[in-house]
N, C-alpha and C positions, 0 to 999 in steps of 0.2 A: 190693211185691216178689212174684215168683211163685216156686214151688218145683219144682224139675225133677226128675225121677226117671228112671234108666235113660239111655237115649241120647236127647239132646235138643239143642236149639240155643241158643247164647249169641249174641244180636244185639250188633253193634258198630257204631260210627260212626268212620270213618277220615277225617281232615281232611288234605287235601293242598293245596299252592300249587304250581301249573305254574311252570315256568322263566319267568322274565321276560327278554324279549328286551333290556330295557333295564336289566338288573342290571350292577352295576358292574363285574364281572368281565368281561363281554362288552364292555362300552364302553371298556375300556382295550386291547382286542385287536381290531382291525378284522376279522380272519377270523372271530372269534366273532360279530360282529355279523351277519356274512353267513350264517354257520351257524345262529345263533339265529333270525334272521328268516325264512329260508327253510325250514331243518330237513330239506328235500329227502326222500330216500328214507327216512330214519330216521322221519320224521313219518308217512309212508304206512305203514310197518311198525308203528309204534306204534298207529296207529288200528285196523289189522286186528288186531293182537294183543289190543287192548281188546274189539273186538266178539266175540273167540273166547273172552273170558272169562279170559285168561291173562296178563294185564298186570302184576298185583302179587299176590304170594303172601304170607301170614302163616301163622305157627304159634305157638300158645300154649305158654308153658313154665310148668309148675306150681312153686309157691312151697312147696307142702306135700308134694309126692308125688315121690318118687325113682324115674327110669327104670331100665331094665336097666344101664346103664353108669354109674350112680352120680350122674349129673347130674340136673336137673329133668326130670320127664316131659314129653314133647313131646306136644302135641296133634296132630290132623291138619291137613293143608294146607288153607287157604282162601283163596279168591280173591274180589276185588271183584266185585260183582254188575254194576254200570253199565260201559258203555264209557267209556274216556277219551279225549277229544280232546286230544292232547298239542301241538297248536300253540302256540307261545309267544303270550302276550297282553302288552299294554302296562300292565296293571293288576297290583295287587298282589291278584290273585284267588286266594281260598281256595275249595274245594269239598269239600263233604261226601258221602262215600260210604257205602252201606250195605255191611255184610259180616257173614256168619253162621258160626260155629264149631261144628262137631259137638262135643256135651259129653257127657262120662260122668260119672257121679257119683263115679268112682274117680280122677278126674283130679286133683281137689283145686282149690285156689284160685289162678287165674292171677297170676303175679308178673313175668313179662316175655314178650316175644314176638320172634320172629324174622321178618324181612322181607325178601322178594326182589323187586327191580325187574327185569322181562325187557323193559323198554322201552329204547329208546337214549338217552333224555334223562332227565336227573336231575329230581327234584321235591323240594320241601321238605316233609317229613312233619311235620305239625303236631302232631297229637294222635290218639290212639285212645281211645275210650270204650267199655267194656264195660257193659252194663246187665244187670239181674237175676240177678246171679250168687247161687246160693243161700247163704242165711245171711251174706251180705255186702252185697249191693246192687250199687253202682256202683263200678267201678274205673276210675281215670283214669291215662292214660299221657301225660305231657307230653314231646313228643320235639323239635320245632324243630330238625331235622337234615336236611341233604341226603342224599339216596338215589340213588346211581348204579346203572347197570346191574351185576347181581349178578356178572358175570364180572370186574369191576373189583376185588373184594375177595377176599382169600385166606380170610376167616372171614365167616360170615353176620353182617349187621348185627342186633344186639340192642338192644331198648329195655326199660326197667324201669318198673314202676308207680311212682307217685309217693310211695312209701314211703321211710322214712328208717331206715337201719340203720347202726350201728357195725360195723366189719369182724367183730368177734367175735360179734355178734348177728345176723348175717345168716342167713336160713333156709337149712338145709344144702343144698336142691336148687338155690338161687340162687348159692352160692359159686363154683362152677366158672365160671359166666358172668360174675360180678363181676370175677373174675381174669383172664379171657380178654379182656374189654373193656379192662382197663388195659394188658395186654400189647400189644394191638392199637395202642392209642394211643401208646405208647411207641416201637413200631418197632424196627429193629434198627440204627439209626444210619447206614445205608448208602444209597447210590443218590440219584439226583435225584428229588424228589418230584413227583408229578402232582397235578393239580387234585382227583381224587377220592380222594387219600389222606387218611387221618385221623391222621397222625402228628404229634405234638408233640415237637419235639427242640430242641437248643441250638445256637448258633454264635456266633462273635465278630464283631464289625462289621468285616467284610473286604469289604464290598459299596458302600462309599461312593464310592470312586474308580473310575476307568475307564483304567487305566493303557495300555491298548492304544490309546486315541485321542491319546496323547501323554504326556510328563512332567508337564505342568501339570495333567493330570487325575488324578494319582496321588495317593492319600491313605494315611496310614499305618494299619494295622490297629489297632482300638481293641478291648481285652479280650485276656486271655491273657497279660499281662506286667505286672510291677510299675511299669513307666514310664508305660504308657498303659492303666490299668485301666479296665473299663467294664462294666455289666451286659450279660448275654447276649440275643441276639435269636433269633427263630426260625430253624431251619435250613432251607434250600432244597435243598442239595445240587448246586446249579449248578457247572459245572466251572470250573476256575480260568482266570484270563486268561492270554492267551499270553505276555505281558510279564512278569508277576509270578505265580508259582504260589501265593504266599499271599494273593492277591486274588481274589475270587469275580467270575465274568463277570456281566454285567447283561443283561436282557432286558426286553420291553415288558410282561411281566407277572410278578409275584413270588409264589411259592407261599406260602400260608398254609393252614392246615387249612380246609376248605370251609366249615365251620360258623362260623368266625370272619369270614367275607366279609360283604360289605355287601349282599347279594343280597335282604335283607328290607326294604331301604328303600323307601318308596313311590315310585312314578315321578315324583311331582310335586317331590321334593327335589333328589337328585342332588347333595348338597353337595360330596361327595368327588369325583365326577366333575366338578364345576365347578372344583375344585381343578387337577386333571389337565388341564382345558382351559385354564385360565390358564397354566400351565407349558409344555403343549405346542403351543397355538394362539394364545392372546392375545398371550403376551410376544413370540414372532418377528414377529407382525403389527405390534404397537406399535413394535417395533424398526425394522421396515422403514419405518414412517412416519418416525421420527426420522432414519432413514438418508438418506431422500429431502428431509430438511431442511423437511418439512410443518410441523413445529411445533418450536420451540426447545426445547433441553433445560434451559432455566433458567426459573425463576420471576423476574419483574422486581419483583413486589411482594406483599404479603400478599393483596391482592385478587385477584391472579392464582391464589392457592391458594384463596381462597374461591369462585373461579368454577368450581372442580371440583364443586361441590355445588349452586351457584346458576344456573351456566350451561351447563357442560359444554364438552368439547373436541370439536370438529367434525373427524372424519376423512374421508379420502377415501371416495366411496361404494362402490368396488369392495372396500373392507374388509368392508363389511356382509355380503356374501354369504359370507364366509369365516368368520364367527363362528357357531359352533353356537348355535342359538336355544333353549337350554335354560332352563327357569323360574328356576333358581337364578341365572342370569346377567342375568336380565331388568332388574333394577333398576340394574345397572351399564351394560350394553351396550344402549343404546337403538337401536331401528331405525324410529322413527317419522319420519325425514326431517328433524328438527330436531337434538336433541341426540343424540349418539351415545354419547360417554364422560362418564358422569354419575354420581356417588356420592352416596349417602344422606348427609345432614348429620350428622356426628358429635355425639354428645350434649354433648361438652365444649364445643362453640361454639352450642348450640340457643338458649341465652339471652344469653350475652354472648360477643362476638367476640374480646374483648381480656382477659379475666379470666385466661386461662391464662398470661399474661405475668408476674402478681404473684407475689411470693415467698410470700404466704399460700397460693396454689394450688400453687405448688411444694412447699411443705412438706406440705400437704394429701394430695397425691397419693402421697408417700412412704408415708403410712398408710391411704389409701383408694383407691390407683390401682390399676394393672394389675399391679404388682410390690410388693405390700405386705409382704413377708416378709424384707426384707434389713436394714432400720435396726436398729442396736443402741446400747445404752447405752455412752456414752464414760467409761470407768472409769480411764484414765490420760491425762495431758496432758504433751507432745504425742503424738498417736497414733503407735504403732510399727508396724513391719512383722514379719511372720513369715518373710520371704524369708531364705534362707541368706546371711549377711552376707559369708562367704568368697567367694560367687559374684557377689553383686549390691551388695555394699558396704553402706554405711549409708543406710537409708531411713525414717529418722525424719522425721516430718512437720516443715515448716518453718512451720506455723501457730504463731504465739507468743501468749502471753497478751495482749499489747498489740493485737493484731489483733481481739480479740473482746471484751475487759474491758469496753468502754464499752456494749456491747449486752446485759448481763446483768442488766438491771433491778437494779441496786446490789449485786449478788452478786460476790464474787471467783469466779476460775476454780475454786480449790478447793472453795469452798463450793457452786458449781454442780454440780460433780461429786458431791460429799458428798450433795447434796440430790437427786440423781438428775435433774438439768435439761438435761444435756448429752447429745447423741446424735450418732452417726456414720453417714453412708452412704459405705461405703467401696468404690471400684472401683480398687484400687492394685495389690494383690499378684496378683490374678487375670490382669490384662493385661500387667504390666511384663515378664515373660519373653519376650511375643511382640510387645512394642510396637515395637522396633526393625524387626522384620519387617513388621509392618502399615504402619508408616509409610514403609516402601521402596515401597509401591504407591502407587497415587493417592490413598489416603485418608490422612489425618493427624489423629492422635488424642493424647490424653493419658491417663495414669492420674489418677485424681481421689480426692479426700477431700472430704466436705462435712461441716462441723460445724454443728449445728443446736440451737437453745435451745427448752426448752419454756416457753411464756408461761404467765401466770396464766390466761388464757382457754382454755388447753388446746390451743392450736394450736403449730405449730412454726415458728420463724424460722430461715431460713438466716443464718449469721454470718459465715462464710468458706468458699471454695472453693480448695482447692489443686490446681493442674494440674503434672503432672510428665512430664518426658521423659528417656529414658536419657542418661546422661552421654556426651558426644561421644568422650571418650577410652576409653570402654569400661565394660562392665557393673560391674566391680569398683569403679568410682569412684563408684557410687551414681547419683542422679538430679540433674536440674536442675529446680528447681521454682519457682513463682510463686504467689503468694497474691492472691486477689481478692475484694473486700469489696463488700457491697450499695451500690448507689447507684440514684437514681431520676431524674436528669436528665442532660443532656449526653452527651457521649462514654463517660463512666464508665458510665452506665445501659446503653448498648449493649454495652460489654465485659462488664459483669455478666450481661447477658443471654446473650452468648455463652458466658461460663464455665458458666452453668446449662445451655445446650445441650450443652456437652462432657459434663457429668455424665450428662445425660438419654440421650446417644447410648450410652454406657457401660451405663447402666442398661437400656436397649432391648436391647442385645446380652445381657447377662447374664439379663434376663428370658426372652428367646426361646430361648437355649441351655441355660440352667441351670434356673431357676424353672420354666418351662414345658416344655421338651423333656425334659431330664435327670431332673428331680426327680419329675415325673410319668410322662410317656409312657415313658421308657426303663427307670426303676427297676420299674415295674410289670409289663412284659412277662415277665420270668422267673418271677413268681408266677402269671401265667395258664398259662405252659407247664408248670410244676411242678403246679399244680392238676389240670390235665387228665391229666398223666402218672401221678399218684400218688393221688388222690383219687377215689373211684368216685362216679358220679352219685347213688349211694344214701348217700354219706356227708353227714353233716349240715352240715360245714364247706364241702364243695362246693357245697351248696345256698345256703349262706349268702354265700359270696364270687362264685359264678357270674354274677349280675347285674351285678356292679362290673367285669367284664372284657369286656362286649359291644363289639365292634368295635376294641378296643385293637390287636390284633396287626394288623389291617388298616390302620388309620390310621398307624400305625408303619411298616409295609411302603411305603405310598404316600410317606410322610415320606422314607425312604430313597431313594425313586426321583426325588423331585421337589424336596423342600424342603432336606434337609440334605446331600445328595450333592453331589460336585464340581461346580461351576458351577450348583449348584441356587439356587432362589430365595433362600435364606438367604444363600448366598455372594455372590449379586449385589446384595443390598440391605442388608446388615448389615455394619457396621464390622470385625467379626472376620474376614470374608472366607473365605478358604481354610483359615484356622487355627480356625475356628468349633468344629468338633466336637472337634479335639484340645484345644482349651482347656477344653471342658467335661469331657474326660476328667481333666484335671488336677484340676477341682473335684470331680470324683467321689471322688479320693482322700480327700478329707475327708467324704465323705457317711457318716452315721451312722443306721441303721434307726430306732432308738429315739428319735432326735431329730426324726424326721418327725412324731411325736405332737405336736399343737399347744402343749398345756401345757409339754412338754419344750423345744420351740423357743423359746417366749417366755422361759422360764428362761434357757436357754442365751444368748440375745441380750441378757440383762439388763434385758429389757423388764418382766418380771414376777417376783414372788417368791412362794413359798409361803405361804399364810395361810389356814389353815382355818377363819376367820371370814368370808372373802369367797367370794362366789359362785365355784363350780367350783374352790374351794380355791386361787385365785391372786389376787393383788392386782397390777393393772397399774399400772405407773409412768406410763403415758400412758393416763389414764382413758377419754378420747375417742379411741380406736384402732379404728375401724370394723371393720376386718379381724379384729382380734383380739377384740373384744367379741362380734361376731356369730358369729364363727368358734368361740369357746368353747361358745356355746349349741349349735350344730351338733356340735361334737365330743363334748359330753356326751350329746347324744341319740343319737349312733352308739354310743358306749361302752356306754350303758345298754341299748340294743337288742342289741347283741352279748353283753352279760352275761346278759341274760334268755334270749337263744337258747341260749347255751353251757350255761346251768345246766339246761336241759331235758335235755341228752343226757349231760353230763359231770357225774355226781354226786360225783365224788371225783377228786383228782390222779391217783390210780393209773390211772383210766380213760384219762387223757391218755397216761401212761407206756405202757400196755399197747396202745395204739391203733397197729397196725402201719403202717396207711396214713398216719396223721397224722404219725408219727415219719419215714417215708420222705419225706413230703412236705416237711417242714421241713429235713431233712438235704440234700435235693437242692437246695432254694432257697438255702440257705447254701453249700453246698460246690460246686454247679454254676452255678445261676442268677446268683448274685452270687459266683462263685467267686474273683474277684481279691480278695475282702475275707473270705475264709473263715476267716482266722485272728485276725480282730478279736474282742476280748474282750467287746464289748458285745451280740452276738447273744443273745437270748433262748434259754434251753437247751429249751424247749418240755417242761418237765416238770410245770407246774401250769397250773391253770384261769386264774390271773391272767396268766399268760404267753400262753396261747391268746388271751384276751380282748384283751390288749395287741396282739399281733400282727395280729389280725383287724380291730380298729378302726383301726390305722395304715393298713392296706391300703384299708380302705373310705374312710377319710378322704382319703386321697392320691388316689384314683381318682375321687372325686366332688367333695367341697367344696374341696380344695386346687386341683384342676384347674379348677373352675368359677371360683375367685377369681382365677386367672392367665390365664385364656382368654378369658372372654366379655365382658371389658372391653377387648379389643385393639382393636376399632374404634371403640367410644364414646370412648376416650381417644386412640389412636394414630391413627385415620382422619383426624385433623387433624395433618399432618406437622409444622407449626410446634411443636405441643405435645410431640411424642414423635418427634423425628428418629432415624433409625436409622444415618446416615453423617455424618461430619464429613470435609471435604476439603480444609481449609487450617487452619494454625495460627493462634493469636490474633496480631493485627496488632500489630507493634511500632511505636511512636512515630517519626515522620519518614517512614514509608512511604505509598505510595498507597493501600494497603489500610486503613491507620489514619486516612487523611484521609478515606475513604470512610464510616467509621464516623460521621462528622459531617455529611457532605454527603448520604448515602443509606443510613442505617443498616438500613432493610429489604432493600436489595439487598445489603449487606454480610452481613447474617444468612443470606439465602437462598443466597449463594455459599459459606456454609461448610457449611451442612447438606445434606440428601438432595436430589438434584436431581430434575427432573420426570420422567424415565424410570423412575427407581427408586421415586419416590413412586408413580406409577401401578401398577407392580408390587406394592408393599406394599399398597396399598389395596384392590387386587383380590384379594389373597389374605387379608388380615385381616378383610375384609367376609365373606368366606365362612367362614372359621374362627370368627368370632364368632356364628355363626347356630346355632339350634336346629333340628333336624329335625322334622318333623311327627309322626314315631311314636316321639320320645323318651320314655323312661321316667326320670322324675325320683325322687329319693331319697324313700323311704316308698312308692314304686310298684314293681311289677314285672310283667313278662310273665306271662300265666297266673295273675293274682292270687289267684284262688279254688283253683286246683289245683296250684300249685308243690310243695305237700306235703300228705299226707294228715294230718299232725300238727295236731290242732286248737290244741294249746298253743303251737306255733309260729305258727299263723295269728293267734291272738290277740295274741302278743307283737308280731308285724309290724303288726298294726292299731293297737297302743298307739304303736308307733314313728311311724306316719303321723300320728296324731292329734297326738302331741308336736310334730312338725314344722310342722303346721297352726298350732299354737299360738304357736311360735317366730316363724313368718312375720308373725302379727299384731303381735307385739312388736317385731319389727324396723321395721316400718312405723311404728309409734308413735314409735320412736326418731328415725326420720328427720324426724318432725314436730316434735321437741323443739329449738327454737331455741337452746337454750343449748349444744347439742352442734354446735359450729362446724365440726368436721371431717367431719360426716356430709353436708354439702350443699356447703358452701364458696362461693368467689366466683363459680363457674361455675354455681351453682345446679343441682347434678347430685347428687341424693339416692344414698347407697351402697346399692345393691341387688343386688350380686353374690352375696351369700349368702342371698338369698330362696330356698327351695327350689323354689317352683313356677314355671312359665313357659309362655307359649304360643308356638308355633313362630315362628321369625324373628329378627330382631335385636332383642332385647329388653333386654339389659343386667341380665339376672336369671336364676334358675333353676340347680338344681344337678343335672344328670343323674347317674345312677348311675354311669356309667363315662367313660372317656376315649374318646369316640366321634367327636371331631374335633379 
């Protein structure tokens, strides 16, 4: 360390990343590709500006000395020494520049700095490091923010050192700047947002439809009403449509705050651009192939489906030149002159091509598949409905004791219920209000209830499946139901396979729209917005939660553009079709924030009971429940980390109550972000450390482990469409019909004519193959960007390292569990170990890994 006296210099290192010509924001807008690649006169101007030494200007702000205006004292302006070549590059290029600040011993200790960009193109400001500060040493500023030309900002860009302060403990010279930054991020709630804006604000889901294209593209507004409640999304301020003033117009790009964009992704990935390409380029091209009858729209046998992975589908050569040759699509869209459309072999059929058909695997995937959080204990028989009987009539299940009695291993039904041996997978109440509408289209479906029995070996055996249709005389008359029982040969075996398929179609829809989209993506976005609006980057809870928000607003905006929008990928390929998002809104009515904690969820579903003598304080009624067993380990690790961290800064409940930013944050989450549920009594009051720990643990669990459990198994399980179909197109054949006779003469063809056809399968596989991948720059639970410098607090860093060590130990334990042959649900008939909650992963399609955030 050197000691400076009087006027001297502080040396600094500024790390920048130039704008990437292939960043996701440019790729989604053709005009930006041209602008970014050429950069024209702007680049010439930028180069000239750099050589003149006037490209980027910085001013230090003191954290210990107050200037004449009562704010932190400002240092003299300093400029980068080296010239900046601002022509865009194709790589994730970071460059370090030296900078010197004039220093006066009366200036005090730098705690923040202002920066001005005089170039025409934005850059990513990665970090600033100041060396040899008298009596301090090195000060780190972790920035990771895009900086546009200074004329685009109403106030100067300000960055703070990596210190952590509660609002009441902020050094006086920095208070003004802390408040100014939050005010800037909140904006004024008016106008259409521009790409360089840094404003986080709320809006309802009024951008799903496109009524100006026609009535069939209109969709109801979700959020802002008691009938169709929904979490809020990020506000863009786009003008309303001409047809409907309540709907927001659509465009090729959707505003999100620039720092929420995917611009930091390495150029070799482009996972999300691959998704955009499938939506905008690949689907129309494949559609054109089907329109010219180059390939039939039906699979004729199970071997035809297997050929997607073993042989591929040859397409016309003129299609090749129209597919963008991005690396992310290289495994799907071959251009080697042989196979063009070929998919990786899904894990579910890598060992056995037929084990997916077994009842054992059907039951196992309810516990260890891609949608493992829906099964619940059956506590009354027969199962009943929660639908309003005045509107929908009697929906009590028609499954009788006689249907299941012989398969209860000698128990009576009452004894099986009492011994917690009966379980229910229910897809009845959710779909019934929309089933008549759904079946008026080309799809044909049932509401379903599946009763399962927990065998002595710990596996689940399906006992009966009830399939129900709306009563032909009207909803008030209830439903018409049929019950199907297991069979292993003859026509009855095919009927049973079809019954399971109808259940799985329902489960696929519920998984995609509720378990995956609503319960992770949609419910987290209000927390992202509120955290940026109300918690300063200096706040400890901001530093705790921020890694778990990375890319969420961006993937959600993309989803509203291509996945869950009117006539989007979900509507094209999933049973719920045009009613998908509306149905998810109905499910949100029953969403309870506190029940998102894994222990609370398991207890609510009757899968576990409180037991202080058991690990994690819970006793699982299904001991070999991979999602719950592994999940509880991860949950406890998260909660312990949060508790350790919170305890560093909040030494009493009074500190929680007196924290103005924290109270504003929580008030806004409840009253605005999730405003349609603001009057619910279950919201924590944010008055105690216990409540803060609970809230933060739920947010982190939801954004990391829960999302991983329901996302990264999509292709390994659902990439084989026979195992997880997304559509059903005809009802169960009735005896005496041609379709019923086909069950005996060609059962495979009968099955394939019922489930997702070839065109929709190709779309499904193209999308979920991308969604199931990890990016190469992913940060996993227990890791974070700027790992050494995200905070200057050594206690917080030590607690985080402890968290990472705990997760590594858990990972070893999970691997050992998968090698325990007595735990039959962990591997199953398909020889597919449950790895979705292993914390770490490599990039690609790995069927494991818990990223910090909902980044895909």
